[in-house]
mmCIF file of the N, C-alpha and C atoms, coordinates in Angstrom:
data_MODEL
# 
_entry.id   MODEL 
# 
loop_
_atom_site.group_PDB 
_atom_site.id 
_atom_site.type_symbol 
_atom_site.label_atom_id 
_atom_site.label_alt_id 
_atom_site.label_comp_id 
_atom_site.label_asym_id 
_atom_site.label_entity_id 
_atom_site.label_seq_id 
_atom_site.pdbx_PDB_ins_code 
_atom_site.Cartn_x 
_atom_site.Cartn_y 
_atom_site.Cartn_z 
_atom_site.occupancy 
_atom_site.B_iso_or_equiv 
_atom_site.pdbx_formal_charge 
_atom_site.auth_seq_id 
_atom_site.auth_comp_id 
_atom_site.auth_asym_id 
_atom_site.auth_atom_id 
_atom_site.pdbx_PDB_model_num 
ATOM 1   N N  . MET A 1 1  ? 88.278 86.139  138.760 1.00 0.00 ? 1  MET A N  1 
ATOM 2   C CA . MET A 1 1  ? 87.650 85.363  139.780 1.00 0.00 ? 1  MET A CA 1 
ATOM 3   C C  . MET A 1 1  ? 88.327 85.568  141.122 1.00 0.00 ? 1  MET A C  1 
ATOM 4   N N  . LEU A 1 2  ? 87.568 85.767  142.173 1.00 0.00 ? 2  LEU A N  1 
ATOM 5   C CA . LEU A 1 2  ? 88.125 85.961  143.510 1.00 0.00 ? 2  LEU A CA 1 
ATOM 6   C C  . LEU A 1 2  ? 88.433 84.669  144.140 1.00 0.00 ? 2  LEU A C  1 
ATOM 7   N N  . GLU A 1 3  ? 89.525 84.671  144.914 1.00 0.00 ? 3  GLU A N  1 
ATOM 8   C CA . GLU A 1 3  ? 89.980 83.392  145.568 1.00 0.00 ? 3  GLU A CA 1 
ATOM 9   C C  . GLU A 1 3  ? 90.114 83.608  147.044 1.00 0.00 ? 3  GLU A C  1 
ATOM 10  N N  . LYS A 1 4  ? 89.281 84.309  147.669 1.00 0.00 ? 4  LYS A N  1 
ATOM 11  C CA . LYS A 1 4  ? 89.257 84.528  149.066 1.00 0.00 ? 4  LYS A CA 1 
ATOM 12  C C  . LYS A 1 4  ? 88.419 83.365  149.822 1.00 0.00 ? 4  LYS A C  1 
ATOM 13  N N  . THR A 1 5  ? 88.902 82.926  150.952 1.00 0.00 ? 5  THR A N  1 
ATOM 14  C CA . THR A 1 5  ? 88.134 81.894  151.622 1.00 0.00 ? 5  THR A CA 1 
ATOM 15  C C  . THR A 1 5  ? 87.107 82.498  152.583 1.00 0.00 ? 5  THR A C  1 
ATOM 16  N N  . LEU A 1 6  ? 85.924 82.039  152.516 1.00 0.00 ? 6  LEU A N  1 
ATOM 17  C CA . LEU A 1 6  ? 84.777 82.452  153.388 1.00 0.00 ? 6  LEU A CA 1 
ATOM 18  C C  . LEU A 1 6  ? 84.930 81.725  154.703 1.00 0.00 ? 6  LEU A C  1 
ATOM 19  N N  . GLU A 1 7  ? 84.231 82.252  155.757 1.00 0.00 ? 7  GLU A N  1 
ATOM 20  C CA . GLU A 1 7  ? 84.228 81.569  157.014 1.00 0.00 ? 7  GLU A CA 1 
ATOM 21  C C  . GLU A 1 7  ? 83.814 80.151  157.032 1.00 0.00 ? 7  GLU A C  1 
ATOM 22  N N  . SER A 1 8  ? 82.815 79.807  156.128 1.00 0.00 ? 8  SER A N  1 
ATOM 23  C CA . SER A 1 8  ? 82.293 78.504  156.048 1.00 0.00 ? 8  SER A CA 1 
ATOM 24  C C  . SER A 1 8  ? 83.277 77.547  155.376 1.00 0.00 ? 8  SER A C  1 
ATOM 25  N N  . GLY A 1 9  ? 84.442 78.065  154.840 1.00 0.00 ? 9  GLY A N  1 
ATOM 26  C CA . GLY A 1 9  ? 85.368 77.244  154.171 1.00 0.00 ? 9  GLY A CA 1 
ATOM 27  C C  . GLY A 1 9  ? 85.185 77.287  152.662 1.00 0.00 ? 9  GLY A C  1 
ATOM 28  N N  . GLN A 1 10 ? 84.084 77.939  152.168 1.00 0.00 ? 10 GLN A N  1 
ATOM 29  C CA . GLN A 1 10 ? 83.905 78.020  150.723 1.00 0.00 ? 10 GLN A CA 1 
ATOM 30  C C  . GLN A 1 10 ? 84.855 79.090  150.186 1.00 0.00 ? 10 GLN A C  1 
ATOM 31  N N  . LYS A 1 11 ? 85.247 78.858  148.987 1.00 0.00 ? 11 LYS A N  1 
ATOM 32  C CA . LYS A 1 11 ? 86.006 79.937  148.221 1.00 0.00 ? 11 LYS A CA 1 
ATOM 33  C C  . LYS A 1 11 ? 84.973 80.955  147.753 1.00 0.00 ? 11 LYS A C  1 
ATOM 34  N N  . LEU A 1 12 ? 85.434 82.250  147.749 1.00 0.00 ? 12 LEU A N  1 
ATOM 35  C CA . LEU A 1 12 ? 84.616 83.313  147.242 1.00 0.00 ? 12 LEU A CA 1 
ATOM 36  C C  . LEU A 1 12 ? 84.856 83.348  145.706 1.00 0.00 ? 12 LEU A C  1 
ATOM 37  N N  . THR A 1 13 ? 83.962 82.736  144.994 1.00 0.00 ? 13 THR A N  1 
ATOM 38  C CA . THR A 1 13 ? 84.051 82.677  143.628 1.00 0.00 ? 13 THR A CA 1 
ATOM 39  C C  . THR A 1 13 ? 82.852 83.390  143.009 1.00 0.00 ? 13 THR A C  1 
ATOM 40  N N  . THR A 1 14 ? 82.893 83.665  141.737 1.00 0.00 ? 14 THR A N  1 
ATOM 41  C CA . THR A 1 14 ? 81.761 84.287  141.013 1.00 0.00 ? 14 THR A CA 1 
ATOM 42  C C  . THR A 1 14 ? 80.492 83.420  141.154 1.00 0.00 ? 14 THR A C  1 
ATOM 43  N N  . GLU A 1 15 ? 80.678 82.086  140.982 1.00 0.00 ? 15 GLU A N  1 
ATOM 44  C CA . GLU A 1 15 ? 79.578 81.140  141.081 1.00 0.00 ? 15 GLU A CA 1 
ATOM 45  C C  . GLU A 1 15 ? 78.944 81.105  142.471 1.00 0.00 ? 15 GLU A C  1 
ATOM 46  N N  . ASN A 1 16 ? 79.811 81.086  143.516 1.00 0.00 ? 16 ASN A N  1 
ATOM 47  C CA . ASN A 1 16 ? 79.306 81.093  144.927 1.00 0.00 ? 16 ASN A CA 1 
ATOM 48  C C  . ASN A 1 16 ? 78.618 82.309  145.278 1.00 0.00 ? 16 ASN A C  1 
ATOM 49  N N  . LEU A 1 17 ? 79.160 83.495  144.780 1.00 0.00 ? 17 LEU A N  1 
ATOM 50  C CA . LEU A 1 17 ? 78.505 84.779  145.094 1.00 0.00 ? 17 LEU A CA 1 
ATOM 51  C C  . LEU A 1 17 ? 77.168 84.859  144.364 1.00 0.00 ? 17 LEU A C  1 
ATOM 52  N N  . ARG A 1 18 ? 77.131 84.425  143.111 1.00 0.00 ? 18 ARG A N  1 
ATOM 53  C CA . ARG A 1 18 ? 75.831 84.453  142.405 1.00 0.00 ? 18 ARG A CA 1 
ATOM 54  C C  . ARG A 1 18 ? 74.814 83.570  143.055 1.00 0.00 ? 18 ARG A C  1 
ATOM 55  N N  . ALA A 1 19 ? 75.237 82.414  143.540 1.00 0.00 ? 19 ALA A N  1 
ATOM 56  C CA . ALA A 1 19 ? 74.322 81.516  144.198 1.00 0.00 ? 19 ALA A CA 1 
ATOM 57  C C  . ALA A 1 19 ? 73.737 82.104  145.495 1.00 0.00 ? 19 ALA A C  1 
ATOM 58  N N  . ALA A 1 20 ? 74.638 82.810  146.196 1.00 0.00 ? 20 ALA A N  1 
ATOM 59  C CA . ALA A 1 20 ? 74.234 83.482  147.451 1.00 0.00 ? 20 ALA A CA 1 
ATOM 60  C C  . ALA A 1 20 ? 73.213 84.579  147.174 1.00 0.00 ? 20 ALA A C  1 
ATOM 61  N N  . ILE A 1 21 ? 73.445 85.406  146.154 1.00 0.00 ? 21 ILE A N  1 
ATOM 62  C CA . ILE A 1 21 ? 72.591 86.505  145.870 1.00 0.00 ? 21 ILE A CA 1 
ATOM 63  C C  . ILE A 1 21 ? 71.300 85.955  145.418 1.00 0.00 ? 21 ILE A C  1 
ATOM 64  N N  . LEU A 1 22 ? 71.202 84.852  144.662 1.00 0.00 ? 22 LEU A N  1 
ATOM 65  C CA . LEU A 1 22 ? 69.883 84.275  144.242 1.00 0.00 ? 22 LEU A CA 1 
ATOM 66  C C  . LEU A 1 22 ? 69.080 83.791  145.367 1.00 0.00 ? 22 LEU A C  1 
ATOM 67  N N  . LYS A 1 23 ? 69.738 83.542  146.527 1.00 0.00 ? 23 LYS A N  1 
ATOM 68  C CA . LYS A 1 23 ? 68.966 83.110  147.735 1.00 0.00 ? 23 LYS A CA 1 
ATOM 69  C C  . LYS A 1 23 ? 68.388 84.195  148.537 1.00 0.00 ? 23 LYS A C  1 
ATOM 70  N N  . ILE A 1 24 ? 68.776 85.437  148.274 1.00 0.00 ? 24 ILE A N  1 
ATOM 71  C CA . ILE A 1 24 ? 68.269 86.584  149.030 1.00 0.00 ? 24 ILE A CA 1 
ATOM 72  C C  . ILE A 1 24 ? 66.792 86.754  148.727 1.00 0.00 ? 24 ILE A C  1 
ATOM 73  N N  . ASP A 1 25 ? 65.980 86.876  149.717 1.00 0.00 ? 25 ASP A N  1 
ATOM 74  C CA . ASP A 1 25 ? 64.508 87.134  149.584 1.00 0.00 ? 25 ASP A CA 1 
ATOM 75  C C  . ASP A 1 25 ? 64.045 87.838  150.828 1.00 0.00 ? 25 ASP A C  1 
ATOM 76  N N  . ILE A 1 26 ? 64.072 89.185  150.796 1.00 0.00 ? 26 ILE A N  1 
ATOM 77  C CA . ILE A 1 26 ? 63.599 90.003  151.929 1.00 0.00 ? 26 ILE A CA 1 
ATOM 78  C C  . ILE A 1 26 ? 62.258 90.636  151.653 1.00 0.00 ? 26 ILE A C  1 
ATOM 79  N N  . PRO A 1 27 ? 61.265 90.258  152.508 1.00 0.00 ? 27 PRO A N  1 
ATOM 80  C CA . PRO A 1 27 ? 59.903 90.822  152.254 1.00 0.00 ? 27 PRO A CA 1 
ATOM 81  C C  . PRO A 1 27 ? 59.867 92.336  152.454 1.00 0.00 ? 27 PRO A C  1 
ATOM 82  N N  . GLY A 1 28 ? 58.940 92.979  151.741 1.00 0.00 ? 28 GLY A N  1 
ATOM 83  C CA . GLY A 1 28 ? 58.822 94.466  151.809 1.00 0.00 ? 28 GLY A CA 1 
ATOM 84  C C  . GLY A 1 28 ? 58.583 95.042  153.211 1.00 0.00 ? 28 GLY A C  1 
ATOM 85  N N  . ASP A 1 29 ? 57.877 94.250  154.008 1.00 0.00 ? 29 ASP A N  1 
ATOM 86  C CA . ASP A 1 29 ? 57.653 94.807  155.364 1.00 0.00 ? 29 ASP A CA 1 
ATOM 87  C C  . ASP A 1 29 ? 58.875 94.908  156.320 1.00 0.00 ? 29 ASP A C  1 
ATOM 88  N N  . GLN A 1 30 ? 60.010 94.320  155.797 1.00 0.00 ? 30 GLN A N  1 
ATOM 89  C CA . GLN A 1 30 ? 61.250 94.453  156.537 1.00 0.00 ? 30 GLN A CA 1 
ATOM 90  C C  . GLN A 1 30 ? 62.211 95.477  155.901 1.00 0.00 ? 30 GLN A C  1 
ATOM 91  N N  . LEU A 1 31 ? 61.720 96.233  154.894 1.00 0.00 ? 31 LEU A N  1 
ATOM 92  C CA . LEU A 1 31 ? 62.550 97.218  154.188 1.00 0.00 ? 31 LEU A CA 1 
ATOM 93  C C  . LEU A 1 31 ? 62.087 98.653  154.534 1.00 0.00 ? 31 LEU A C  1 
ATOM 94  N N  . ILE A 1 32 ? 63.021 99.573  154.371 1.00 0.00 ? 32 ILE A N  1 
ATOM 95  C CA . ILE A 1 32 ? 62.669 100.996 154.530 1.00 0.00 ? 32 ILE A CA 1 
ATOM 96  C C  . ILE A 1 32 ? 62.295 101.647 153.193 1.00 0.00 ? 32 ILE A C  1 
ATOM 97  N N  . SER A 1 33 ? 62.477 100.907 152.140 1.00 0.00 ? 33 SER A N  1 
ATOM 98  C CA . SER A 1 33 ? 62.090 101.380 150.773 1.00 0.00 ? 33 SER A CA 1 
ATOM 99  C C  . SER A 1 33 ? 60.700 100.880 150.367 1.00 0.00 ? 33 SER A C  1 
ATOM 100 N N  . PRO A 1 34 ? 60.105 101.434 149.373 1.00 0.00 ? 34 PRO A N  1 
ATOM 101 C CA . PRO A 1 34 ? 58.760 100.960 148.972 1.00 0.00 ? 34 PRO A CA 1 
ATOM 102 C C  . PRO A 1 34 ? 58.752 99.653  148.114 1.00 0.00 ? 34 PRO A C  1 
ATOM 103 N N  . PHE A 1 35 ? 59.846 98.961  148.070 1.00 0.00 ? 35 PHE A N  1 
ATOM 104 C CA . PHE A 1 35 ? 59.915 97.742  147.337 1.00 0.00 ? 35 PHE A CA 1 
ATOM 105 C C  . PHE A 1 35 ? 58.986 96.683  147.912 1.00 0.00 ? 35 PHE A C  1 
ATOM 106 N N  . SER A 1 36 ? 58.420 95.835  147.043 1.00 0.00 ? 36 SER A N  1 
ATOM 107 C CA . SER A 1 36 ? 57.609 94.707  147.541 1.00 0.00 ? 36 SER A CA 1 
ATOM 108 C C  . SER A 1 36 ? 58.433 93.686  148.166 1.00 0.00 ? 36 SER A C  1 
ATOM 109 N N  . ARG A 1 37 ? 59.751 93.634  147.741 1.00 0.00 ? 37 ARG A N  1 
ATOM 110 C CA . ARG A 1 37 ? 60.709 92.654  148.341 1.00 0.00 ? 37 ARG A CA 1 
ATOM 111 C C  . ARG A 1 37 ? 62.053 92.848  147.624 1.00 0.00 ? 37 ARG A C  1 
ATOM 112 N N  . ILE A 1 38 ? 63.111 92.307  148.191 1.00 0.00 ? 38 ILE A N  1 
ATOM 113 C CA . ILE A 1 38 ? 64.374 92.269  147.476 1.00 0.00 ? 38 ILE A CA 1 
ATOM 114 C C  . ILE A 1 38 ? 64.641 90.799  147.122 1.00 0.00 ? 38 ILE A C  1 
ATOM 115 N N  . LYS A 1 39 ? 64.530 90.482  145.863 1.00 0.00 ? 39 LYS A N  1 
ATOM 116 C CA . LYS A 1 39 ? 64.771 89.093  145.414 1.00 0.00 ? 39 LYS A CA 1 
ATOM 117 C C  . LYS A 1 39 ? 65.242 89.248  143.957 1.00 0.00 ? 39 LYS A C  1 
ATOM 118 N N  . PHE A 1 40 ? 66.358 88.481  143.690 1.00 0.00 ? 40 PHE A N  1 
ATOM 119 C CA . PHE A 1 40 ? 66.956 88.594  142.328 1.00 0.00 ? 40 PHE A CA 1 
ATOM 120 C C  . PHE A 1 40 ? 66.602 87.375  141.499 1.00 0.00 ? 40 PHE A C  1 
ATOM 121 N N  . ASP A 1 41 ? 66.333 87.633  140.196 1.00 0.00 ? 41 ASP A N  1 
ATOM 122 C CA . ASP A 1 41 ? 66.091 86.565  139.277 1.00 0.00 ? 41 ASP A CA 1 
ATOM 123 C C  . ASP A 1 41 ? 67.372 86.034  138.674 1.00 0.00 ? 41 ASP A C  1 
ATOM 124 N N  . GLU A 1 42 ? 67.243 85.061  137.787 1.00 0.00 ? 42 GLU A N  1 
ATOM 125 C CA . GLU A 1 42 ? 68.476 84.461  137.194 1.00 0.00 ? 42 GLU A CA 1 
ATOM 126 C C  . GLU A 1 42 ? 69.247 85.389  136.350 1.00 0.00 ? 42 GLU A C  1 
ATOM 127 N N  . HIS A 1 43 ? 68.725 86.585  135.995 1.00 0.00 ? 43 HIS A N  1 
ATOM 128 C CA . HIS A 1 43 ? 69.416 87.586  135.168 1.00 0.00 ? 43 HIS A CA 1 
ATOM 129 C C  . HIS A 1 43 ? 70.029 88.665  136.088 1.00 0.00 ? 43 HIS A C  1 
ATOM 130 N N  . GLY A 1 44 ? 69.872 88.540  137.344 1.00 0.00 ? 44 GLY A N  1 
ATOM 131 C CA . GLY A 1 44 ? 70.453 89.525  138.336 1.00 0.00 ? 44 GLY A CA 1 
ATOM 132 C C  . GLY A 1 44 ? 69.591 90.722  138.566 1.00 0.00 ? 44 GLY A C  1 
ATOM 133 N N  . ARG A 1 45 ? 68.323 90.731  138.117 1.00 0.00 ? 45 ARG A N  1 
ATOM 134 C CA . ARG A 1 45 ? 67.447 91.822  138.321 1.00 0.00 ? 45 ARG A CA 1 
ATOM 135 C C  . ARG A 1 45 ? 66.673 91.668  139.653 1.00 0.00 ? 45 ARG A C  1 
ATOM 136 N N  . ASN A 1 46 ? 66.486 92.768  140.338 1.00 0.00 ? 46 ASN A N  1 
ATOM 137 C CA . ASN A 1 46 ? 65.709 92.727  141.516 1.00 0.00 ? 46 ASN A CA 1 
ATOM 138 C C  . ASN A 1 46 ? 64.210 92.820  141.084 1.00 0.00 ? 46 ASN A C  1 
ATOM 139 N N  . VAL A 1 47 ? 63.559 91.695  141.183 1.00 0.00 ? 47 VAL A N  1 
ATOM 140 C CA . VAL A 1 47 ? 62.173 91.590  140.661 1.00 0.00 ? 47 VAL A CA 1 
ATOM 141 C C  . VAL A 1 47 ? 61.167 92.265  141.641 1.00 0.00 ? 47 VAL A C  1 
ATOM 142 N N  . GLY A 1 48 ? 61.603 92.666  142.867 1.00 0.00 ? 48 GLY A N  1 
ATOM 143 C CA . GLY A 1 48 ? 60.669 93.243  143.756 1.00 0.00 ? 48 GLY A CA 1 
ATOM 144 C C  . GLY A 1 48 ? 60.893 94.739  143.859 1.00 0.00 ? 48 GLY A C  1 
ATOM 145 N N  . SER A 1 49 ? 61.680 95.361  142.970 1.00 0.00 ? 49 SER A N  1 
ATOM 146 C CA . SER A 1 49 ? 61.967 96.752  143.025 1.00 0.00 ? 49 SER A CA 1 
ATOM 147 C C  . SER A 1 49 ? 60.829 97.517  142.477 1.00 0.00 ? 49 SER A C  1 
ATOM 148 N N  . GLN A 1 50 ? 60.725 98.844  142.758 1.00 0.00 ? 50 GLN A N  1 
ATOM 149 C CA . GLN A 1 50 ? 59.679 99.617  142.279 1.00 0.00 ? 50 GLN A CA 1 
ATOM 150 C C  . GLN A 1 50 ? 60.305 100.982 141.858 1.00 0.00 ? 50 GLN A C  1 
ATOM 151 N N  . ASN A 1 51 ? 59.895 101.464 140.685 1.00 0.00 ? 51 ASN A N  1 
ATOM 152 C CA . ASN A 1 51 ? 60.399 102.773 140.278 1.00 0.00 ? 51 ASN A CA 1 
ATOM 153 C C  . ASN A 1 51 ? 59.786 103.924 141.047 1.00 0.00 ? 51 ASN A C  1 
ATOM 154 N N  . LEU A 1 52 ? 60.543 104.958 141.243 1.00 0.00 ? 52 LEU A N  1 
ATOM 155 C CA . LEU A 1 52 ? 60.054 106.160 141.892 1.00 0.00 ? 52 LEU A CA 1 
ATOM 156 C C  . LEU A 1 52 ? 60.340 107.266 140.928 1.00 0.00 ? 52 LEU A C  1 
ATOM 157 N N  . ILE A 1 53 ? 59.495 108.339 141.033 1.00 0.00 ? 53 ILE A N  1 
ATOM 158 C CA . ILE A 1 53 ? 59.753 109.545 140.317 1.00 0.00 ? 53 ILE A CA 1 
ATOM 159 C C  . ILE A 1 53 ? 59.814 110.657 141.353 1.00 0.00 ? 53 ILE A C  1 
ATOM 160 N N  . ALA A 1 54 ? 60.909 111.430 141.269 1.00 0.00 ? 54 ALA A N  1 
ATOM 161 C CA . ALA A 1 54 ? 61.114 112.596 142.163 1.00 0.00 ? 54 ALA A CA 1 
ATOM 162 C C  . ALA A 1 54 ? 61.069 113.823 141.295 1.00 0.00 ? 54 ALA A C  1 
ATOM 163 N N  . GLN A 1 55 ? 60.759 114.907 141.967 1.00 0.00 ? 55 GLN A N  1 
ATOM 164 C CA . GLN A 1 55 ? 60.703 116.285 141.315 1.00 0.00 ? 55 GLN A CA 1 
ATOM 165 C C  . GLN A 1 55 ? 61.357 117.276 142.252 1.00 0.00 ? 55 GLN A C  1 
ATOM 166 N N  . TRP A 1 56 ? 62.086 118.186 141.596 1.00 0.00 ? 56 TRP A N  1 
ATOM 167 C CA . TRP A 1 56 ? 62.689 119.342 142.396 1.00 0.00 ? 56 TRP A CA 1 
ATOM 168 C C  . TRP A 1 56 ? 61.643 120.300 142.663 1.00 0.00 ? 56 TRP A C  1 
ATOM 169 N N  . LYS A 1 57 ? 61.559 120.802 143.848 1.00 0.00 ? 57 LYS A N  1 
ATOM 170 C CA . LYS A 1 57 ? 60.569 121.813 144.256 1.00 0.00 ? 57 LYS A CA 1 
ATOM 171 C C  . LYS A 1 57 ? 61.262 123.028 144.886 1.00 0.00 ? 57 LYS A C  1 
ATOM 172 N N  . ASN A 1 58 ? 60.635 124.059 145.202 1.00 0.00 ? 58 ASN A N  1 
ATOM 173 C CA . ASN A 1 58 ? 61.104 125.218 145.848 1.00 0.00 ? 58 ASN A CA 1 
ATOM 174 C C  . ASN A 1 58 ? 62.334 125.781 145.146 1.00 0.00 ? 58 ASN A C  1 
ATOM 175 N N  . GLY A 1 59 ? 62.238 125.969 143.795 1.00 0.00 ? 59 GLY A N  1 
ATOM 176 C CA . GLY A 1 59 ? 63.342 126.512 143.054 1.00 0.00 ? 59 GLY A CA 1 
ATOM 177 C C  . GLY A 1 59 ? 64.547 125.642 143.028 1.00 0.00 ? 59 GLY A C  1 
ATOM 178 N N  . GLY A 1 60 ? 64.345 124.343 143.081 1.00 0.00 ? 60 GLY A N  1 
ATOM 179 C CA . GLY A 1 60 ? 65.437 123.302 142.987 1.00 0.00 ? 60 GLY A CA 1 
ATOM 180 C C  . GLY A 1 60 ? 66.199 123.101 144.292 1.00 0.00 ? 60 GLY A C  1 
ATOM 181 N N  . THR A 1 61 ? 65.602 123.465 145.429 1.00 0.00 ? 61 THR A N  1 
ATOM 182 C CA . THR A 1 61 ? 66.290 123.207 146.695 1.00 0.00 ? 61 THR A CA 1 
ATOM 183 C C  . THR A 1 61 ? 65.720 122.034 147.448 1.00 0.00 ? 61 THR A C  1 
ATOM 184 N N  . LYS A 1 62 ? 64.688 121.407 146.983 1.00 0.00 ? 62 LYS A N  1 
ATOM 185 C CA . LYS A 1 62 ? 64.046 120.378 147.701 1.00 0.00 ? 62 LYS A CA 1 
ATOM 186 C C  . LYS A 1 62 ? 63.584 119.262 146.684 1.00 0.00 ? 62 LYS A C  1 
ATOM 187 N N  . LYS A 1 63 ? 64.014 118.051 146.858 1.00 0.00 ? 63 LYS A N  1 
ATOM 188 C CA . LYS A 1 63 ? 63.611 116.957 145.962 1.00 0.00 ? 63 LYS A CA 1 
ATOM 189 C C  . LYS A 1 63 ? 62.656 115.998 146.673 1.00 0.00 ? 63 LYS A C  1 
ATOM 190 N N  . VAL A 1 64 ? 61.517 115.820 146.078 1.00 0.00 ? 64 VAL A N  1 
ATOM 191 C CA . VAL A 1 64 ? 60.389 114.985 146.676 1.00 0.00 ? 64 VAL A CA 1 
ATOM 192 C C  . VAL A 1 64 ? 60.006 113.952 145.761 1.00 0.00 ? 64 VAL A C  1 
ATOM 193 N N  . THR A 1 65 ? 59.481 112.834 146.369 1.00 0.00 ? 65 THR A N  1 
ATOM 194 C CA . THR A 1 65 ? 58.897 111.749 145.599 1.00 0.00 ? 65 THR A CA 1 
ATOM 195 C C  . THR A 1 65 ? 57.515 112.168 145.222 1.00 0.00 ? 65 THR A C  1 
ATOM 196 N N  . ILE A 1 66 ? 57.144 112.047 143.983 1.00 0.00 ? 66 ILE A N  1 
ATOM 197 C CA . ILE A 1 66 ? 55.753 112.420 143.493 1.00 0.00 ? 66 ILE A CA 1 
ATOM 198 C C  . ILE A 1 66 ? 55.016 111.211 142.902 1.00 0.00 ? 66 ILE A C  1 
ATOM 199 N N  . TRP A 1 67 ? 55.673 110.116 142.716 1.00 0.00 ? 67 TRP A N  1 
ATOM 200 C CA . TRP A 1 67 ? 55.045 108.937 142.135 1.00 0.00 ? 67 TRP A CA 1 
ATOM 201 C C  . TRP A 1 67 ? 55.796 107.703 142.494 1.00 0.00 ? 67 TRP A C  1 
ATOM 202 N N  . PRO A 1 68 ? 55.142 106.604 142.773 1.00 0.00 ? 68 PRO A N  1 
ATOM 203 C CA . PRO A 1 68 ? 53.709 106.323 142.729 1.00 0.00 ? 68 PRO A CA 1 
ATOM 204 C C  . PRO A 1 68 ? 52.967 106.939 143.926 1.00 0.00 ? 68 PRO A C  1 
ATOM 205 N N  . PRO A 1 69 ? 51.635 107.075 143.669 1.00 0.00 ? 69 PRO A N  1 
ATOM 206 C CA . PRO A 1 69 ? 50.855 107.767 144.672 1.00 0.00 ? 69 PRO A CA 1 
ATOM 207 C C  . PRO A 1 69 ? 50.953 107.170 146.131 1.00 0.00 ? 69 PRO A C  1 
ATOM 208 N N  . GLU A 1 70 ? 51.113 105.868 146.263 1.00 0.00 ? 70 GLU A N  1 
ATOM 209 C CA . GLU A 1 70 ? 51.152 105.319 147.581 1.00 0.00 ? 70 GLU A CA 1 
ATOM 210 C C  . GLU A 1 70 ? 52.388 105.683 148.346 1.00 0.00 ? 70 GLU A C  1 
ATOM 211 N N  . VAL A 1 71 ? 53.446 106.204 147.684 1.00 0.00 ? 71 VAL A N  1 
ATOM 212 C CA . VAL A 1 71 ? 54.608 106.614 148.453 1.00 0.00 ? 71 VAL A CA 1 
ATOM 213 C C  . VAL A 1 71 ? 54.964 108.115 148.245 1.00 0.00 ? 71 VAL A C  1 
ATOM 214 N N  . ALA A 1 72 ? 54.132 108.760 147.410 1.00 0.00 ? 72 ALA A N  1 
ATOM 215 C CA . ALA A 1 72 ? 54.349 110.213 147.077 1.00 0.00 ? 72 ALA A CA 1 
ATOM 216 C C  . ALA A 1 72 ? 54.226 110.993 148.397 1.00 0.00 ? 72 ALA A C  1 
ATOM 217 N N  . VAL A 1 73 ? 55.101 112.006 148.496 1.00 0.00 ? 73 VAL A N  1 
ATOM 218 C CA . VAL A 1 73 ? 55.012 112.915 149.657 1.00 0.00 ? 73 VAL A CA 1 
ATOM 219 C C  . VAL A 1 73 ? 54.439 114.251 149.247 1.00 0.00 ? 73 VAL A C  1 
ATOM 220 N N  . GLU A 1 74 ? 54.347 114.540 147.900 1.00 0.00 ? 74 GLU A N  1 
ATOM 221 C CA . GLU A 1 74 ? 53.748 115.785 147.469 1.00 0.00 ? 74 GLU A CA 1 
ATOM 222 C C  . GLU A 1 74 ? 53.094 115.470 146.098 1.00 0.00 ? 74 GLU A C  1 
ATOM 223 N N  . GLU A 1 75 ? 52.198 116.344 145.671 1.00 0.00 ? 75 GLU A N  1 
ATOM 224 C CA . GLU A 1 75 ? 51.607 116.325 144.316 1.00 0.00 ? 75 GLU A CA 1 
ATOM 225 C C  . GLU A 1 75 ? 52.702 116.849 143.368 1.00 0.00 ? 75 GLU A C  1 
ATOM 226 N N  . PRO A 1 76 ? 52.689 116.321 142.068 1.00 0.00 ? 76 PRO A N  1 
ATOM 227 C CA . PRO A 1 76 ? 53.610 116.802 141.161 1.00 0.00 ? 76 PRO A CA 1 
ATOM 228 C C  . PRO A 1 76 ? 53.260 118.263 140.689 1.00 0.00 ? 76 PRO A C  1 
ATOM 229 N N  . ASN A 1 77 ? 54.310 119.017 140.324 1.00 0.00 ? 77 ASN A N  1 
ATOM 230 C CA . ASN A 1 77 ? 53.985 120.367 139.700 1.00 0.00 ? 77 ASN A CA 1 
ATOM 231 C C  . ASN A 1 77 ? 53.572 120.086 138.323 1.00 0.00 ? 77 ASN A C  1 
ATOM 232 N N  . PRO A 1 78 ? 52.614 120.908 137.779 1.00 0.00 ? 78 PRO A N  1 
ATOM 233 C CA . PRO A 1 78 ? 52.155 120.694 136.399 1.00 0.00 ? 78 PRO A CA 1 
ATOM 234 C C  . PRO A 1 78 ? 53.248 121.057 135.463 1.00 0.00 ? 78 PRO A C  1 
ATOM 235 N N  . LEU A 1 79 ? 53.272 120.447 134.259 1.00 0.00 ? 79 LEU A N  1 
ATOM 236 C CA . LEU A 1 79 ? 54.255 120.779 133.210 1.00 0.00 ? 79 LEU A CA 1 
ATOM 237 C C  . LEU A 1 79 ? 53.828 122.137 132.627 1.00 0.00 ? 79 LEU A C  1 
ATOM 238 N N  . ASN A 1 80 ? 54.854 122.956 132.319 1.00 0.00 ? 80 ASN A N  1 
ATOM 239 C CA . ASN A 1 80 ? 54.528 124.304 131.724 1.00 0.00 ? 80 ASN A CA 1 
ATOM 240 C C  . ASN A 1 80 ? 54.704 124.159 130.193 1.00 0.00 ? 80 ASN A C  1 
# 
């Protein structure tokens, strides 16, 4: 457990840090990622996150997002 004092006078403890993280709620329109928001649930999971799939192109020299369609920058290469 950390015992550093915060500016507000609170001790930096696991419990205080967890409580602060649970208060985070940033809407997607304020993010540069395609997440709908950044908000953590009681298990520590970011419930606003979104998976992305990337694919290597041009002989493995360029990595691009191919899924989901609303954020894809190129079509996926077909499987051989």
